[in-house]
C-alpha positions in Angstrom: 7.2 -5.3 2.0 7.2 -2.0 3.9 8.8 -1.2 7.2 6.0 -0.5 9.6 6.5 0.5 13.2 9.4 -1.7 14.3 8.6 -4.9 12.4 8.4 -5.9 8.8 4.8 -5.9 7.8 4.1 -8.5 5.2 1.4 -7.9 2.6 -1.9 -9.3 3.7 -1.0 -9.2 7.4 -2.8 -6.4 9.1 -1.7 -7.2 12.6 0.0 -4.2 14.1 2.3 -4.3 17.1 0.7 -3.5 20.4 1.4 0.0 21.8 3.4 0.3 24.9 0.3 1.5 26.8 -1.5 -1.8 25.9 1.4 -3.8 27.2 1.5 -1.8 30.4 -2.2 -2.3 30.9 -1.8 -6.1 30.4 1.1 -6.1 32.9 -1.1 -4.4 35.5 -3.6 -7.2 35.4 -1.5 -10.2 34.5 -1.7 -13.2 36.8 0.8 -15.5 35.0 4.1 -13.9 33.8 5.0 -16.9 31.6 1.7 -16.7 29.8 2.2 -12.9 29.3 5.7 -13.4 27.9 4.7 -16.2 25.5 1.5 -14.3 24.4 3.5 -11.2 23.7 6.7 -12.7 22.3 6.3 -10.9 19.0 6.0 -7.5 20.8 9.4 -7.4 22.4 12.4 -5.6 20.9 14.8 -8.4 19.9 17.3 -6.7 17.7 20.0 -4.2 18.7 20.4 -0.6 17.5 22.9 -1.6 14.8 20.6 -4.1 13.2 17.7 -1.7 13.1 20.0 1.0 11.7 21.0 -1.4 8.9 17.4 -2.3 8.2 16.2 1.3 8.1 19.1 2.2 5.8 18.4 -0.8 3.4 14.7 0.0 3.4 15.4 3.5 2.2 17.9 2.4 -0.4 20.8 4.4 1.0 24.4 3.4 1.3 26.6 4.2 4.3 28.6 7.0 2.6 25.4 8.7 1.5 24.1 8.5 5.1 27.3 10.0 6.4 27.1 12.9 3.9 23.5 13.6 4.6 23.9 13.4 8.4 26.9 15.7 8.5 28.8 13.2 10.6 32.3 12.1 9.9 32.3 9.3 7.4 34.7 7.2 9.4 32.7 7.7 12.5 29.5 6.6 10.6 31.3 3.5 9.4 32.3 2.7 13.0 28.6 3.0 14.0 27.5 0.6 11.3 30.2 -1.9 12.3 28.8 -1.8 15.8 32.0 -0.3 17.3 30.4 3.0 18.3 27.0 3.7 19.9 26.3 7.3 19.0 24.9 10.0 21.4 21.3 11.1 21.0 22.1 14.1 18.8 24.1 11.9 16.4 21.2 9.4 16.2 18.9 12.3 15.3 21.3 13.3 12.6 21.2 9.8 11.2 17.4 9.8 11.4 17.2 13.1 9.6 19.5 11.8 6.9 17.4 8.6 6.5 14.2 10.6 6.6 12.9 8.3 9.4 9.5 8.8 11.0 9.3 10.1 14.5 8.3 6.6 15.7 11.4 5.1 13.9 13.6 7.8 15.4 12.3 7.1 18.9 12.9 3.4 18.3 16.5 4.0 17.3 17.0 6.1 20.4 15.5 3.5 22.7 17.5 0.6 21.2 20.7 2.6 21.7 19.6 3.2 25.4 19.2 6.9 24.8 16.3 9.1 26.0 13.5 9.5 23.5 12.5 13.0 22.3 10.0 14.6 24.6 7.6 17.3 23.3 7.6 19.2 26.6 11.2 20.1 26.1 11.7 23.1 23.8 14.7 21.7 21.9 13.1 18.2 21.5 10.0 19.9 20.2 12.1 21.5 17.5 13.7 18.1 16.7 10.3 16.5 16.5 9.1 19.2 14.1 12.2 18.7 11.9 11.7 15.0 11.8 8.0 15.2 11.1 8.7 17.7 8.3 11.6 15.9 6.7 14.1 18.7 7.4 17.8 18.2 6.7 20.4 18.5 9.4 21.3 22.0 8.1 17.7 23.1 8.2 17.3 21.6 11.7 20.3 23.4 13.0 18.9 26.7 11.6 15.7 26.1 13.5 17.7 25.3 16.7 19.9 28.4 16.2 16.8 30.7 15.7 15.4 29.4 18.9 18.6 29.8 20.9 19.1 26.1 21.4 22.2 23.9 21.1 22.9 22.8 17.5 23.1 19.1 16.6 26.7 19.2 15.4 28.5 21.6 17.8 
């Protein structure tokens, strides 16, 4: 099995989750909300940030101490995150995403499930973060890009 979008995609099942735009289109024309909800039950986010973080970590074969080391975050703080005791700020989620080499879509998903704003390409700093994620940069490499552009570093 591979982790695809936000759901586990089983071999032989080519059904992909609907895009947000598709759901919005359906919502603009739906006549029966119960029918919409039951027809799209598989599309809704049902797990929390901590569960997704655990799944992404397991799917990549990392352990928590390795994620802490690669993210540049304090090891005890990372353990608190995995225990569900701390919900990290956006920049710390980006550090975790870079450590886990998540895709942009997976990173945006983690940000959303933590009730944090997603990265927005029209913001200079966010564009740099998107570039770093897409190009599998490390936290150190990402901070160098941010520094060169005169933007705030991830781990100030």
